[in-house]
N, C-alpha and C positions, 0 to 999 in steps of 0.2 A: 269418304276414304281419306286416310291420313295424307297430308301433303308430303309427297315423296321427296321433293327437293329439300324441305325443312329437315325431314328425317335423315336424309343423307348427310346434310350439313352438320347436324347434331352428332351423328355417329362418326363422321370424319373428325370432328373436333375431339371427341372422346378418345378416338384411336390415337390421334397425335399427342394427347395429353397423358397417355398411359406411360408411367415411369418405369414399369418392369413387366415382366411376362405375366405375373399374377393379376396385375390391373388390366392388362390387355385381354387375358382370358375372361375376365369379368364383363368387358365390353362385348367380346364375342358371344358369350352366353345371352347377354341382354338383347343382342341383335339376331343371332341365328340359333340360339337354343330352342328347345321345345316351346317354351313360353316367350320366345323373343319377339321383338317388334316386327322384324322381317318375315319370320316364320308365321306369325299371325296374319300378315297380308297374304302370304302364299296359300294359307287355308281358305281364304275368301274366294279364291278363283273357282272353286268347285261350285259355288252358289251363283256364279255369274252366268249371264246369257252368252252364247257363242260370240256375239259381236263385242260384248264387254270384255270377255276373256282375251279376244283377239287384240283388243286395244290395250288393256291394263297388264296382261301377262308379260309381254316384252319389257314393260317399264319396271315391274316388280323384280323379275328375274335379272334384268340389268343391274337393278340396285343391289341385289344379293351378290352378284358377281363382282361388282366394283367394291363392295364392303368386304368381301372375302379376300380380294386381291390386296386391299389396304391392310387388312389384318395380317396377311402373309408378309407383306413388305415391312410392316412395323415389327413383327415378330423377328424377322431376320436382322433388322437393324438393332433390336435389343440384344439379341444373341451375340452379335458382333461386338457391341459396346461392352457386354459382360465379359467376353473373351479378352478384349483389349485390357479392360481393368484388371482381370485376373493375371494376364501376362505382366502387367506392370507391377502388381503386388508380389508376384512369385518370381520376379526376374532374378537370375543369378549371374553375378559378374564372373565370368569364366577366367578372366585374368587374375583373380585373387588367388593366393596360395591355398592349397588345401589345409583344413585344420589338422593339427598334429594328433596322432594317435596316442593312446595312454602309454604305450611303450616308448614313444618318442618323447613325451612330456615328463615321464617318470625319471627320477634320479636315485641312484644309490648313494647313501650317506658315505662320506669319506672313511669313517671308522669301519664300516662294513667292507668297503673296498680294500682297505689296508689289511683287514683280517683275511680276506680272499687272497691278497698278494702273499701275505706270510704263509698261509697254508700251501699255496702253490709252490713257494720256494722250498720250504722244508719237506713237503711231500716228496719233492724230487730227490731229497737226501735220505729218504726212507723214514721219515717221522709221521707218526699219526697224531690225531687231535684227541686230548683228554679234556673232560669237563668235570665240574664238581658244583656243589651248592654254594650259593651266595651267603647263606647263614651258616655260621660254623660254631664249633665248640672251642674253648680255650685250648683243649689239647691239640686239635688239628691246626689251629691258627698260630699257636705259640709253643706250647710245651714240646710237641713232637719235633718242631723245627729248631729246638735247642735255644729257645728264648728263656733265660733264667727268670725265676720269680722276681718281681720288682724292676724288670727291664722297662725303660721309659715307653716303649711301643705299646705296653699294656695299659697305660694310663688313659684316662678319659679324653684327654686333649688330642689324641691320635685316633682313638677307636670309638666306633658307634656300638655301645653295649645295649642289649635289651634288659628289661627288668628281670631280677632274679626269679627263678621258679620256686616251687615249694621246697626244693632241696637247697636253695640258696645259690644255685649255679646260674650264671648269666651267659646266654649266647650272645653272638656278635656278628656284625657284618664284616666279612672277611677283609683284612686290610691288604692283602696281596693274593696272588693266585697260587702261592706255594703250598697251601693246604692240599691242593689236588696232587702235588708231588707225593704227599703222604698217603692219600687215598690209592694212588696208582701202585706205589711200592708195596702196599699191604694187600693189594688185590691181584697184581700182575707178576708173574715170575719173570725175572730178568732173562735175557737182555731187554732193556726198556728204552725206547726212543720215542719221546712224545713232546708235542708242544701244547701249551695251555693258555689259550686266549679267553679273556673274560673280564667282567666287571669287578672292580675293587672299590673300597669306601674308606675315606679318612676325613677327619674334621679339618678341612683346609679349603680355602676358596680365595683365588686371585686371578690374575691374568694367565698364569701358567699352572694353576691348580684348581681343581674342582672337587666337591665332596664325593662325587662318583666319577670314576675314570676307568680306563681300560689298560690292562697289562697283558703281555704274553711272556710266558716262561717256557724254557725248554729244559728237558731232563734226559740224561743218558746215564743208564746204570748197566754195567757189565763187568767183566773181570779184567779187562785190559785198557779201559779208557784212560786218557791223561790230558793234560793241558794243551799239548800239541794238537790233539783232535778238536778240542774246544776252539783254539785259535783259527784252525782252518774253517771250521763251521761258520764261525762269526764273520770271517773275511769273505767267504762265498756269499753269505747272506747280505752283507752290506754292498757288495758289487752288484748283486742281482736286484736288491731292493731299490737302491739309489741309481740304478742303470748307469754305472760307470765301469770303465775297463780295469780300473785298479784303485785300491784304497790302501793307505798307510794307517796302521793301528798302533797304538801304544797301550800297554797294560800297566796300571799303577796299583800298588798294593793298597788294600782297603780292608774293611772289617764288616762281615755279616755274620750273624749268629749261626746260620745254617750252612755256611761254606768255610772250608779251611784247606789251602790258602784262598783268600778272597782278593778279587781284583776289580777295578773299574776300568772301562775301555774307553778310550778316546779315538776319534778318527780325524784324520788331517782333512782341513777344509779351507776355503777362501771365503772371506767376509767382505769382499770389495763390492762397492756399488749397492750396499744395502741388501745383498743377496748372500745366501750361503750355498757354496758349490763344493761338492765332495770330489775327492780324487785330484785336488789341486790346492795351491796356496801353502801358507806357512802357519796357519792357525790350527788349533785343536778344539774339538767339541766332544764332551762326554755324552755317550748315548745309552750305556747300559752297565749293569754290574753282573759279575759272574764269579765262578770259582768251583773248586772240587767240593762235592757233597761232604758235609761234615760226618765223621764216622759215627757221632751220637745220633744223627738223623737216620743214617742206615740202620743203625742198631734199633732205634725206636720204632722203626717200620718192620721189624722182624727179620732183617737180613743180617748176615755176618759181615762186618766191615773188613775182616781179614780175607774174605773171599771176593766180595764185591766192592767196586768203587765206581765212582761216576762224577759228572760235572752237571752244573746247572747255570742258566743265565735268565735274566729278566729285564724287560724294558717296557717303557710306557707306549702304548699304541698310539695314543693321542699325541704324544710328543714327536714321534718319528713321522706321523702324518703331517704335523705342522712343519717339520723340517723339509720333507720331500715336496709338499705342495704349496709352501709359502703362505701358511696361515699365521697371522700375527697374534691371535688371541684365542685361548682355548674355550672361553664361555660360549661363543656362538654355536659351538658343536652341539649344545644341549638346549638351544633356544627355540628350535623348530621354526626358524625364519625361512620361508620358501625362497625368498630372494637369494639368501646366502646359499641354500641347498642348490638352487638352480646354477649358481656360479661355480661352486666347488664340487657338486655332486658329479656322478659318473652315470653314463647310459646303462641301462639295465642289461643289455644284451652284449656289452663289451667286456666279456669275462677275461680276467687276467690269465695269461698263459706264458710260460717261459719261451715258447716258440713265437708267439704272436706279440708279445710285450705285455708288461704288467700294467701300465697306465695308459693304454690306448684310448 
């Protein structure tokens, strides 16, 4: 018969050396499986005499029980160690802040924010939003707006022209949002009250100019509009947009082909401390151009200038965004720098309202 003490010592050593549950299971099978060493000893009991069985039976069964107990103890120890290791590897520091959600991380670009602010302000005055194509014909971009042939704005240094088509006609990227005024007057019966935000394109690039920029124009066409109405609209817009109680404005004569009379508008501001503040100070800052719609433009759109008149204004969205939010350079608007957007951007759920605030 196998030396039981030596067998027990070998099995005890193998159990202690098992590094994981799989290795321990192999030891169990080798000892207590159908072909295991202890199982083989138990099978010999049937061939023994009663006296031998009485002597050897307790020894073999005791060995089986001690090995089974050692296996159970080792298995519990391995499970506990595995659990401790898992708890260490999957530990969560509950004192750390929660990761931000996509809605919290995302930011609205200042241009989109300012367009929403403009829309909110003018919608309260009864204006709707009109849109038009970025690619225009010479008629809509120039001729219908009373630009005479040979006007400098038609030249290559101002305008992005496409290659001529088979008829020799060249389309272009619109240089202003004014062509939408023409589309609107040709398709909508007066009275008309619209604003026109959108992209425009010119051959220019520096700290305050980019080849693609944003403008917003306003148009009113009816039978009784006049410059007094225009002045009130612009004053109310400036107070709401710059969030001040009062603004002082001055109108200076100017020239635009599509308005007559034409004026440029300045608002009073303070430039102290390197900041521009509106509603105070003794300086002036030009912010937009405007005027009464030229009779030729009304006539080119199929309306009778003796019956209808109106006014229009236009300003750079990028420029007023820079003025309101203190952005020194226009170029980062279009560089897709996430650090810049995180600093100047707006939370997506903070929608501007006149009641709750435009720039909350």
